[in-house]
Every structure is written in structure tokens, then in C-alpha cells.
N, CA, C and O atoms as a Maestro MAE file, in Angstrom:
{
 s_m_m2io_version
 :::
 2.0.0
}

f_m_ct {
 s_m_title
 :::
 protein
 m_atom[252] {
  # First column is atom index #
  i_m_mmod_type
  r_m_x_coord
  r_m_y_coord
  r_m_z_coord
  i_m_residue_number
  s_m_chain_name
  s_m_pdb_residue_name
  s_m_pdb_atom_name
  i_m_atomic_number
  :::
  1 25 -6.612 20.195 -47.780 1 A "UNK " " N  " 7
  2 3 -5.512 19.804 -47.458 1 A "UNK " " CA " 6
  3 2 -5.463 18.338 -48.035 1 A "UNK " " C  " 6
  4 15 -6.454 17.626 -48.197 1 A "UNK " " O  " 8
  5 25 -4.472 18.077 -48.253 2 A "UNK " " N  " 7
  6 3 -4.072 16.159 -49.061 2 A "UNK " " CA " 6
  7 2 -3.812 15.793 -47.817 2 A "UNK " " C  " 6
  8 15 -3.509 16.461 -46.828 2 A "UNK " " O  " 8
  9 25 -4.035 14.140 -48.050 3 A "UNK " " N  " 7
  10 3 -3.668 13.270 -47.305 3 A "UNK " " CA " 6
  11 2 -2.511 13.655 -45.962 3 A "UNK " " C  " 6
  12 15 -2.623 13.844 -44.751 3 A "UNK " " O  " 8
  13 25 -1.243 13.640 -47.081 4 A "UNK " " N  " 7
  14 3 0.260 13.713 -46.643 4 A "UNK " " CA " 6
  15 2 0.082 14.794 -46.077 4 A "UNK " " C  " 6
  16 15 0.669 14.639 -45.006 4 A "UNK " " O  " 8
  17 25 -0.375 15.871 -46.084 5 A "UNK " " N  " 7
  18 3 -0.157 17.082 -45.128 5 A "UNK " " CA " 6
  19 2 -0.776 16.945 -44.131 5 A "UNK " " C  " 6
  20 15 -0.399 17.529 -43.115 5 A "UNK " " O  " 8
  21 25 -1.832 16.191 -44.121 6 A "UNK " " N  " 7
  22 3 -2.723 15.974 -42.546 6 A "UNK " " CA " 6
  23 2 -2.429 15.241 -41.550 6 A "UNK " " C  " 6
  24 15 -2.540 15.503 -40.353 6 A "UNK " " O  " 8
  25 25 -1.873 13.880 -42.287 7 A "UNK " " N  " 7
  26 3 -1.007 12.488 -41.760 7 A "UNK " " CA " 6
  27 2 0.450 13.748 -40.631 7 A "UNK " " C  " 6
  28 15 0.681 13.793 -39.423 7 A "UNK " " O  " 8
  29 25 1.048 14.508 -41.791 8 A "UNK " " N  " 7
  30 3 1.982 15.257 -41.642 8 A "UNK " " CA " 6
  31 2 1.719 15.947 -40.005 8 A "UNK " " C  " 6
  32 15 2.372 15.709 -38.989 8 A "UNK " " O  " 8
  33 25 0.813 16.649 -40.134 9 A "UNK " " N  " 7
  34 3 -0.044 17.605 -39.025 9 A "UNK " " CA " 6
  35 2 -0.451 17.374 -37.930 9 A "UNK " " C  " 6
  36 15 -0.890 18.126 -37.060 9 A "UNK " " O  " 8
  37 25 -0.250 15.909 -37.976 10 A "UNK " " N  " 7
  38 3 -0.952 14.609 -37.064 10 A "UNK " " CA " 6
  39 2 0.308 14.258 -35.885 10 A "UNK " " C  " 6
  40 15 0.649 14.260 -34.702 10 A "UNK " " O  " 8
  41 25 0.633 13.989 -37.193 11 A "UNK " " N  " 7
  42 3 2.636 13.395 -36.285 11 A "UNK " " CA " 6
  43 2 3.189 14.691 -35.625 11 A "UNK " " C  " 6
  44 15 3.506 14.700 -34.436 11 A "UNK " " O  " 8
  45 25 3.274 15.551 -36.254 12 A "UNK " " N  " 7
  46 3 3.628 17.184 -35.530 12 A "UNK " " CA " 6
  47 2 3.592 17.084 -34.011 12 A "UNK " " C  " 6
  48 15 4.417 16.933 -33.110 12 A "UNK " " O  " 8
  49 25 1.919 17.276 -34.152 13 A "UNK " " N  " 7
  50 3 1.082 17.566 -33.299 13 A "UNK " " CA " 6
  51 2 1.068 16.479 -31.767 13 A "UNK " " C  " 6
  52 15 0.834 16.768 -30.593 13 A "UNK " " O  " 8
  53 25 1.524 14.820 -32.601 14 A "UNK " " N  " 7
  54 3 1.985 14.328 -31.134 14 A "UNK " " CA " 6
  55 2 2.764 14.394 -30.632 14 A "UNK " " C  " 6
  56 15 2.779 14.276 -29.406 14 A "UNK " " O  " 8
  57 25 3.909 14.642 -31.439 15 A "UNK " " N  " 7
  58 3 5.511 14.837 -31.248 15 A "UNK " " CA " 6
  59 2 5.688 16.052 -30.032 15 A "UNK " " C  " 6
  60 15 6.322 16.047 -28.977 15 A "UNK " " O  " 8
  61 25 4.796 17.124 -30.711 16 A "UNK " " N  " 7
  62 3 4.790 18.295 -29.926 16 A "UNK " " CA " 6
  63 2 4.265 17.587 -28.186 16 A "UNK " " C  " 6
  64 15 4.989 17.646 -27.192 16 A "UNK " " O  " 8
  65 25 2.865 16.964 -28.222 17 A "UNK " " N  " 7
  66 3 2.057 16.458 -26.872 17 A "UNK " " CA " 6
  67 2 3.509 15.508 -26.530 17 A "UNK " " C  " 6
  68 15 3.834 15.483 -25.343 17 A "UNK " " O  " 8
  69 25 4.022 15.054 -27.109 18 A "UNK " " N  " 7
  70 3 4.678 13.763 -25.925 18 A "UNK " " CA " 6
  71 2 5.965 14.032 -25.354 18 A "UNK " " C  " 6
  72 15 6.683 13.065 -25.100 18 A "UNK " " O  " 8
  73 25 6.419 15.336 -25.083 19 A "UNK " " N  " 7
  74 3 7.800 15.829 -24.165 19 A "UNK " " CA " 6
  75 2 7.149 17.202 -23.079 19 A "UNK " " C  " 6
  76 15 6.189 17.879 -23.447 19 A "UNK " " O  " 8
  77 25 7.718 17.387 -22.002 20 A "UNK " " N  " 7
  78 3 7.496 17.831 -21.435 20 A "UNK " " CA " 6
  79 2 7.770 19.719 -22.006 20 A "UNK " " C  " 6
  80 15 8.547 20.155 -22.856 20 A "UNK " " O  " 8
  81 25 6.945 20.326 -21.270 21 A "UNK " " N  " 7
  82 3 7.125 21.752 -21.697 21 A "UNK " " CA " 6
  83 2 8.209 22.252 -20.995 21 A "UNK " " C  " 6
  84 15 8.840 21.440 -20.318 21 A "UNK " " O  " 8
  85 25 8.661 23.725 -21.008 22 A "UNK " " N  " 7
  86 3 9.562 23.907 -20.371 22 A "UNK " " CA " 6
  87 2 9.094 24.088 -18.595 22 A "UNK " " C  " 6
  88 15 10.012 23.932 -17.790 22 A "UNK " " O  " 8
  89 25 7.948 24.350 -18.147 23 A "UNK " " N  " 7
  90 3 8.386 24.103 -17.281 23 A "UNK " " CA " 6
  91 2 8.167 22.761 -16.393 23 A "UNK " " C  " 6
  92 15 7.927 22.568 -15.201 23 A "UNK " " O  " 8
  93 25 8.310 22.135 -17.235 24 A "UNK " " N  " 7
  94 3 8.118 20.543 -16.541 24 A "UNK " " CA " 6
  95 2 7.015 19.871 -16.766 24 A "UNK " " C  " 6
  96 15 6.881 18.669 -16.534 24 A "UNK " " O  " 8
  97 25 6.012 20.745 -17.315 25 A "UNK " " N  " 7
  98 3 4.495 20.257 -17.006 25 A "UNK " " CA " 6
  99 2 4.017 19.299 -18.703 25 A "UNK " " C  " 6
  100 15 4.498 19.708 -19.760 25 A "UNK " " O  " 8
  101 25 3.511 18.648 -18.692 26 A "UNK " " N  " 7
  102 3 3.373 17.230 -19.233 26 A "UNK " " CA " 6
  103 2 1.898 18.041 -20.791 26 A "UNK " " C  " 6
  104 15 0.687 18.127 -20.588 26 A "UNK " " O  " 8
  105 25 2.664 18.483 -22.190 27 A "UNK " " N  " 7
  106 3 1.468 19.208 -22.555 27 A "UNK " " CA " 6
  107 2 0.435 17.644 -23.035 27 A "UNK " " C  " 6
  108 15 0.693 16.440 -23.043 27 A "UNK " " O  " 8
  109 25 -0.928 18.564 -23.428 28 A "UNK " " N  " 7
  110 3 -2.041 17.741 -24.201 28 A "UNK " " CA " 6
  111 2 -2.380 18.633 -25.711 28 A "UNK " " C  " 6
  112 15 -2.692 19.756 -26.107 28 A "UNK " " O  " 8
  113 25 -2.197 17.809 -26.002 29 A "UNK " " N  " 7
  114 3 -3.110 18.407 -27.578 29 A "UNK " " CA " 6
  115 2 -4.378 17.624 -28.121 29 A "UNK " " C  " 6
  116 15 -4.593 16.478 -28.517 29 A "UNK " " O  " 8
  117 25 -5.121 18.797 -27.951 30 A "UNK " " N  " 7
  118 3 -6.826 17.602 -28.342 30 A "UNK " " CA " 6
  119 2 -7.039 18.396 -30.019 30 A "UNK " " C  " 6
  120 15 -6.803 19.546 -30.388 30 A "UNK " " O  " 8
  121 25 -7.495 17.388 -30.636 31 A "UNK " " N  " 7
  122 3 -7.432 17.928 -32.380 31 A "UNK " " CA " 6
  123 2 -9.023 16.670 -32.702 31 A "UNK " " C  " 6
  124 15 -9.396 15.572 -32.288 31 A "UNK " " O  " 8
  125 25 -9.383 17.472 -33.437 32 A "UNK " " N  " 7
  126 3 -10.832 16.497 -33.997 32 A "UNK " " CA " 6
  127 2 -10.726 16.357 -35.553 32 A "UNK " " C  " 6
  128 15 -10.965 17.323 -36.279 32 A "UNK " " O  " 8
  129 25 -10.342 15.064 -36.078 33 A "UNK " " N  " 7
  130 3 -10.110 14.297 -36.927 33 A "UNK " " CA " 6
  131 2 -11.182 14.006 -38.048 33 A "UNK " " C  " 6
  132 15 -12.259 14.439 -37.637 33 A "UNK " " O  " 8
  133 25 -11.323 13.421 -39.359 34 A "UNK " " N  " 7
  134 3 -12.801 12.831 -39.370 34 A "UNK " " CA " 6
  135 2 -12.383 11.220 -39.605 34 A "UNK " " C  " 6
  136 15 -13.264 10.376 -39.770 34 A "UNK " " O  " 8
  137 25 -11.184 10.930 -39.605 35 A "UNK " " N  " 7
  138 3 -11.074 10.017 -39.433 35 A "UNK " " CA " 6
  139 2 -10.032 8.888 -38.738 35 A "UNK " " C  " 6
  140 15 -8.926 9.343 -38.446 35 A "UNK " " O  " 8
  141 25 -10.298 7.279 -38.405 36 A "UNK " " N  " 7
  142 3 -9.378 7.146 -37.439 36 A "UNK " " CA " 6
  143 2 -7.984 7.024 -38.027 36 A "UNK " " C  " 6
  144 15 -7.587 6.610 -39.116 36 A "UNK " " O  " 8
  145 25 -7.298 7.572 -36.837 37 A "UNK " " N  " 7
  146 3 -6.074 7.370 -37.063 37 A "UNK " " CA " 6
  147 2 -4.920 6.405 -38.051 37 A "UNK " " C  " 6
  148 15 -5.160 5.198 -38.063 37 A "UNK " " O  " 8
  149 25 -4.234 6.675 -38.507 38 A "UNK " " N  " 7
  150 3 -3.644 5.225 -39.679 38 A "UNK " " CA " 6
  151 2 -2.844 4.263 -38.840 38 A "UNK " " C  " 6
  152 15 -2.437 3.154 -39.187 38 A "UNK " " O  " 8
  153 25 -2.675 4.894 -37.628 39 A "UNK " " N  " 7
  154 3 -1.323 3.222 -37.140 39 A "UNK " " CA " 6
  155 2 -2.093 3.984 -35.220 39 A "UNK " " C  " 6
  156 15 -2.669 5.004 -34.841 39 A "UNK " " O  " 8
  157 25 -1.667 2.886 -34.693 40 A "UNK " " N  " 7
  158 3 -1.602 3.039 -33.165 40 A "UNK " " CA " 6
  159 2 -0.131 4.027 -32.987 40 A "UNK " " C  " 6
  160 15 0.888 3.813 -33.644 40 A "UNK " " O  " 8
  161 25 -0.321 5.482 -31.636 41 A "UNK " " N  " 7
  162 3 0.642 6.097 -31.280 41 A "UNK " " CA " 6
  163 2 0.651 6.010 -29.800 41 A "UNK " " C  " 6
  164 15 -0.297 6.048 -29.016 41 A "UNK " " O  " 8
  165 25 1.673 5.910 -29.627 42 A "UNK " " N  " 7
  166 3 1.830 5.683 -27.930 42 A "UNK " " CA " 6
  167 2 1.787 7.027 -27.414 42 A "UNK " " C  " 6
  168 15 2.387 8.082 -27.618 42 A "UNK " " O  " 8
  169 25 0.606 6.493 -26.469 43 A "UNK " " N  " 7
  170 3 0.271 7.908 -24.952 43 A "UNK " " CA " 6
  171 2 -0.726 8.847 -25.978 43 A "UNK " " C  " 6
  172 15 -0.974 10.016 -25.683 43 A "UNK " " O  " 8
  173 25 -1.305 8.165 -27.295 44 A "UNK " " N  " 7
  174 3 -2.394 8.861 -28.243 44 A "UNK " " CA " 6
  175 2 -3.982 8.303 -27.651 44 A "UNK " " C  " 6
  176 15 -4.241 7.161 -28.029 44 A "UNK " " O  " 8
  177 25 -4.564 8.664 -27.179 45 A "UNK " " N  " 7
  178 3 -6.356 8.201 -26.656 45 A "UNK " " CA " 6
  179 2 -7.011 8.634 -28.190 45 A "UNK " " C  " 6
  180 15 -6.661 9.624 -28.833 45 A "UNK " " O  " 8
  181 25 -8.119 7.569 -28.632 46 A "UNK " " N  " 7
  182 3 -8.836 8.220 -29.775 46 A "UNK " " CA " 6
  183 2 -10.100 7.962 -28.998 46 A "UNK " " C  " 6
  184 15 -10.197 7.157 -28.072 46 A "UNK " " O  " 8
  185 25 -11.133 8.789 -29.508 47 A "UNK " " N  " 7
  186 3 -12.615 8.913 -28.617 47 A "UNK " " CA " 6
  187 2 -12.957 9.167 -29.861 47 A "UNK " " C  " 6
  188 15 -12.564 10.110 -30.549 47 A "UNK " " O  " 8
  189 25 -13.964 8.012 -30.260 48 A "UNK " " N  " 7
  190 3 -14.909 8.010 -31.465 48 A "UNK " " CA " 6
  191 2 -16.164 8.841 -31.316 48 A "UNK " " C  " 6
  192 15 -17.119 8.615 -30.573 48 A "UNK " " O  " 8
  193 25 -16.023 9.650 -31.995 49 A "UNK " " N  " 7
  194 3 -17.834 10.358 -31.728 49 A "UNK " " CA " 6
  195 2 -18.307 10.650 -33.451 49 A "UNK " " C  " 6
  196 15 -17.624 10.868 -34.452 49 A "UNK " " O  " 8
  197 25 -19.788 10.535 -33.233 50 A "UNK " " N  " 7
  198 3 -20.250 10.348 -34.786 50 A "UNK " " CA " 6
  199 2 -21.231 11.206 -34.431 50 A "UNK " " C  " 6
  200 15 -21.245 12.060 -33.545 50 A "UNK " " O  " 8
  201 25 -22.514 10.706 -35.666 51 A "UNK " " N  " 7
  202 3 -23.044 11.934 -36.067 51 A "UNK " " CA " 6
  203 2 -24.553 12.281 -34.799 51 A "UNK " " C  " 6
  204 15 -25.221 13.293 -34.588 51 A "UNK " " O  " 8
  205 25 -24.575 10.922 -34.220 52 A "UNK " " N  " 7
  206 3 -25.276 10.184 -33.473 52 A "UNK " " CA " 6
  207 2 -25.267 11.004 -32.143 52 A "UNK " " C  " 6
  208 15 -26.149 11.695 -31.634 52 A "UNK " " O  " 8
  209 25 -23.609 10.624 -31.614 53 A "UNK " " N  " 7
  210 3 -23.388 10.312 -30.471 53 A "UNK " " CA " 6
  211 2 -22.154 11.344 -30.521 53 A "UNK " " C  " 6
  212 15 -21.057 10.845 -30.270 53 A "UNK " " O  " 8
  213 25 -22.205 13.054 -30.886 54 A "UNK " " N  " 7
  214 3 -20.990 13.948 -31.207 54 A "UNK " " CA " 6
  215 2 -20.534 14.425 -29.440 54 A "UNK " " C  " 6
  216 15 -19.726 15.331 -29.235 54 A "UNK " " O  " 8
  217 25 -21.098 13.771 -28.482 55 A "UNK " " N  " 7
  218 3 -20.335 14.269 -27.471 55 A "UNK " " CA " 6
  219 2 -19.853 13.135 -26.618 55 A "UNK " " C  " 6
  220 15 -20.182 11.992 -26.938 55 A "UNK " " O  " 8
  221 25 -19.038 13.358 -25.470 56 A "UNK " " N  " 7
  222 3 -17.857 12.117 -24.750 56 A "UNK " " CA " 6
  223 2 -17.921 12.547 -23.834 56 A "UNK " " C  " 6
  224 15 -17.270 13.530 -23.482 56 A "UNK " " O  " 8
  225 25 -18.916 11.805 -23.009 57 A "UNK " " N  " 7
  226 3 -18.775 12.143 -21.665 57 A "UNK " " CA " 6
  227 2 -17.585 10.479 -20.933 57 A "UNK " " C  " 6
  228 15 -17.260 10.328 -19.755 57 A "UNK " " O  " 8
  229 25 -17.315 9.773 -21.816 58 A "UNK " " N  " 7
  230 3 -16.601 8.410 -21.716 58 A "UNK " " CA " 6
  231 2 -15.062 8.628 -21.240 58 A "UNK " " C  " 6
  232 15 -14.273 7.788 -20.807 58 A "UNK " " O  " 8
  233 25 -14.915 9.794 -21.422 59 A "UNK " " N  " 7
  234 3 -13.568 10.380 -21.692 59 A "UNK " " CA " 6
  235 2 -12.368 9.742 -21.001 59 A "UNK " " C  " 6
  236 15 -12.374 10.078 -19.817 59 A "UNK " " O  " 8
  237 25 -11.327 8.935 -21.301 60 A "UNK " " N  " 7
  238 3 -10.247 8.392 -20.178 60 A "UNK " " CA " 6
  239 2 -9.680 9.983 -19.355 60 A "UNK " " C  " 6
  240 15 -9.407 11.098 -19.800 60 A "UNK " " O  " 8
  241 25 -9.689 9.396 -18.010 61 A "UNK " " N  " 7
  242 3 -8.884 10.416 -16.841 61 A "UNK " " CA " 6
  243 2 -7.573 10.433 -17.420 61 A "UNK " " C  " 6
  244 15 -7.064 9.413 -17.883 61 A "UNK " " O  " 8
  245 25 -7.039 11.487 -17.413 62 A "UNK " " N  " 7
  246 3 -5.270 11.255 -17.400 62 A "UNK " " CA " 6
  247 2 -4.775 10.830 -16.369 62 A "UNK " " C  " 6
  248 15 -5.364 11.200 -15.354 62 A "UNK " " O  " 8
  249 25 -3.148 9.619 -16.095 63 A "UNK " " N  " 7
  250 3 -2.872 9.847 -15.193 63 A "UNK " " CA " 6
  251 2 -2.023 10.965 -14.609 63 A "UNK " " C  " 6
  252 15 -1.825 11.021 -13.395 63 A "UNK " " O  " 8
  :::
 }
 m_bond[251] {
  # First column is bond index #
  i_m_from
  i_m_to
  i_m_order
  :::
  1 1 2 1
  2 2 3 1
  3 3 4 2
  4 3 5 1
  5 5 6 1
  6 6 7 1
  7 7 8 2
  8 7 9 1
  9 9 10 1
  10 10 11 1
  11 11 12 2
  12 11 13 1
  13 13 14 1
  14 14 15 1
  15 15 16 2
  16 15 17 1
  17 17 18 1
  18 18 19 1
  19 19 20 2
  20 19 21 1
  21 21 22 1
  22 22 23 1
  23 23 24 2
  24 23 25 1
  25 25 26 1
  26 26 27 1
  27 27 28 2
  28 27 29 1
  29 29 30 1
  30 30 31 1
  31 31 32 2
  32 31 33 1
  33 33 34 1
  34 34 35 1
  35 35 36 2
  36 35 37 1
  37 37 38 1
  38 38 39 1
  39 39 40 2
  40 39 41 1
  41 41 42 1
  42 42 43 1
  43 43 44 2
  44 43 45 1
  45 45 46 1
  46 46 47 1
  47 47 48 2
  48 47 49 1
  49 49 50 1
  50 50 51 1
  51 51 52 2
  52 51 53 1
  53 53 54 1
  54 54 55 1
  55 55 56 2
  56 55 57 1
  57 57 58 1
  58 58 59 1
  59 59 60 2
  60 59 61 1
  61 61 62 1
  62 62 63 1
  63 63 64 2
  64 63 65 1
  65 65 66 1
  66 66 67 1
  67 67 68 2
  68 67 69 1
  69 69 70 1
  70 70 71 1
  71 71 72 2
  72 71 73 1
  73 73 74 1
  74 74 75 1
  75 75 76 2
  76 75 77 1
  77 77 78 1
  78 78 79 1
  79 79 80 2
  80 79 81 1
  81 81 82 1
  82 82 83 1
  83 83 84 2
  84 83 85 1
  85 85 86 1
  86 86 87 1
  87 87 88 2
  88 87 89 1
  89 89 90 1
  90 90 91 1
  91 91 92 2
  92 91 93 1
  93 93 94 1
  94 94 95 1
  95 95 96 2
  96 95 97 1
  97 97 98 1
  98 98 99 1
  99 99 100 2
  100 99 101 1
  101 101 102 1
  102 102 103 1
  103 103 104 2
  104 103 105 1
  105 105 106 1
  106 106 107 1
  107 107 108 2
  108 107 109 1
  109 109 110 1
  110 110 111 1
  111 111 112 2
  112 111 113 1
  113 113 114 1
  114 114 115 1
  115 115 116 2
  116 115 117 1
  117 117 118 1
  118 118 119 1
  119 119 120 2
  120 119 121 1
  121 121 122 1
  122 122 123 1
  123 123 124 2
  124 123 125 1
  125 125 126 1
  126 126 127 1
  127 127 128 2
  128 127 129 1
  129 129 130 1
  130 130 131 1
  131 131 132 2
  132 131 133 1
  133 133 134 1
  134 134 135 1
  135 135 136 2
  136 135 137 1
  137 137 138 1
  138 138 139 1
  139 139 140 2
  140 139 141 1
  141 141 142 1
  142 142 143 1
  143 143 144 2
  144 143 145 1
  145 145 146 1
  146 146 147 1
  147 147 148 2
  148 147 149 1
  149 149 150 1
  150 150 151 1
  151 151 152 2
  152 151 153 1
  153 153 154 1
  154 154 155 1
  155 155 156 2
  156 155 157 1
  157 157 158 1
  158 158 159 1
  159 159 160 2
  160 159 161 1
  161 161 162 1
  162 162 163 1
  163 163 164 2
  164 163 165 1
  165 165 166 1
  166 166 167 1
  167 167 168 2
  168 167 169 1
  169 169 170 1
  170 170 171 1
  171 171 172 2
  172 171 173 1
  173 173 174 1
  174 174 175 1
  175 175 176 2
  176 175 177 1
  177 177 178 1
  178 178 179 1
  179 179 180 2
  180 179 181 1
  181 181 182 1
  182 182 183 1
  183 183 184 2
  184 183 185 1
  185 185 186 1
  186 186 187 1
  187 187 188 2
  188 187 189 1
  189 189 190 1
  190 190 191 1
  191 191 192 2
  192 191 193 1
  193 193 194 1
  194 194 195 1
  195 195 196 2
  196 195 197 1
  197 197 198 1
  198 198 199 1
  199 199 200 2
  200 199 201 1
  201 201 202 1
  202 202 203 1
  203 203 204 2
  204 203 205 1
  205 205 206 1
  206 206 207 1
  207 207 208 2
  208 207 209 1
  209 209 210 1
  210 210 211 1
  211 211 212 2
  212 211 213 1
  213 213 214 1
  214 214 215 1
  215 215 216 2
  216 215 217 1
  217 217 218 1
  218 218 219 1
  219 219 220 2
  220 219 221 1
  221 221 222 1
  222 222 223 1
  223 223 224 2
  224 223 225 1
  225 225 226 1
  226 226 227 1
  227 227 228 2
  228 227 229 1
  229 229 230 1
  230 230 231 1
  231 231 232 2
  232 231 233 1
  233 233 234 1
  234 234 235 1
  235 235 236 2
  236 235 237 1
  237 237 238 1
  238 238 239 1
  239 239 240 2
  240 239 241 1
  241 241 242 1
  242 242 243 1
  243 243 244 2
  244 243 245 1
  245 245 246 1
  246 246 247 1
  247 247 248 2
  248 247 249 1
  249 249 250 1
  250 250 251 1
  251 251 252 2
  :::
 }
}
């Protein structure tokens, strides 16, 4: 997949997660990507991992 297609996918996932679902609850999307996001997105938390530290017990609590 090329970079432009990948960024469209990320933007689409963020848009989908940004609004409440039909039952009124917030949506959440968890995705793993190889590189940091190209810009900050409101409401998005990035949790960097690397080959030495692939697990994240430091994930922020949801409000």
C-alpha cells in the first residue's frame, strides 16, 4: 500500500472513532502502524513501541 492510501485509511479510522455510535456510546479504534502519525489529531493517543519494548502497560486511562 502506498503512503497516500495509508494516510486516507488512518484519517477514515479517526473520523469513524470521533463520533458516537447509534447507541450513544463513544467509539474506539486501536491500530498499529509503523511510523508516527504525520500530524497531531484531536482525541488520538499515540503509544510508541519498539522492538525492545513491544508491550505497553503505560496506556492512558480513558475518560
